[in-house]
N, C-alpha and C positions, 0 to 999 in steps of 0.2 A: 504494500500500500504506500501511497505517496504522501497522504495527509492524515492528520489526526485531529479530531475535534475533542478537546478537553472540556468536558461538561461540568465536572465537579472535582475539586481537589481541596486538600487541607494539609497543613504543616508541610508544604512543598511536595506532597505525595499525591499521585493521581488516584482518584476514587472511582471516577466514571469517565469513560472515553469511548470513542468509536473511530474506526479506521475507514478511510475513503480513498478511492482511486483518483478522484479529481477534486480540485479545490472548490468548484461551484457546489458540489453535493455537500462537502464539509461545511461551507458557508451557510447553506440552506439549513443544515442540521443545527448549527449554532444559532441561527436566527430564530428557530423554533424552541430550542431547549436551553439556550444560553451557553456561556463559555467562550472559548476562542479556538482558532484553527492555527496549527503549526505544521511544519514538515514532520513526516514520520520519523520516529526514533527507533533504532534497532535495539534489541536486547530485551530482557525480562522487565516488565513494568514495575517490578519491585524496586528497581534501581533507577527509575525515571525521577528526575528532579524538576518540579514544576515551579516556574517563576511567573505568577499570574500578572504582576504589574508589567513585566516585559513581554508577556504572552509567548513564553518559550518553554521548551522541555528539553532537558539534556540527559545524557546517560552517565551515571556515576560509575565509571570503570573501576575505580579504586575499591568501592564497596562490593562490586560484583566479583572482582578478583579475590578479595578477602573471603567472601562467602564461599567461593569455589575452592580456595585453598583449604578452608576449614572442612568442607565436605570431603575433600580428598584425604585429608589427615584422618578424619573419623573413619573413612572406609579402610584405610591402612591399619588403623588400630583394631577394627573389627576383624579384619583378615588375620592379623597376628594373634589376636585372642582366640580365634577359631582353631589355630594350630595347637593350642594347649588342650590336649585331649586327656581323658582319664588315664590312658596308658602312659602318656608323658608325665603326668602327675605321680603315678605309681612308681615310675622309674626314678623320679626325683626323690621320692620318699625313701626308696631302697638305696639311693646313692649310685645308681647305675646309668645316669643320664649324661655324665661328663659335663655337668653344668649347663645342659641345654635349656632347662627351664629358667635358670638364673639369667642366662643370656637373652632368652626370649622376653623376659620381664624387663630387662634393660632396654631392649628395642622398643617395647611398648611405652616405657617411661619417656624415651627420647621423642616418640611421636606425640605423646600427651603434652610434653613441654612446648610443642609448637602451637597449641591451642590458646 
């Protein structure tokens, strides 16, 4: 889509919007429902920053990247934790794991420190 009608926003976040292929349709929508028209913005609307006075919408790349990095770190932690099976715990208790569990817990701690 080429244009976005921002119908409602608060605290610089979009609450209600609609995408349009052409500006005249977007302008017609705004004439009926209020708001303003701007060029379309790529990316998840969670990271759109609305400036009503300037009638603009921008994409907060920094916040999007931070959220993505956090999600990737959590996925890595879940993957590492899934490797700690009952067998691995049993071997650690018996002392036959060559510090595998200790090392795995250190890896998990390293990932958690990134959050």
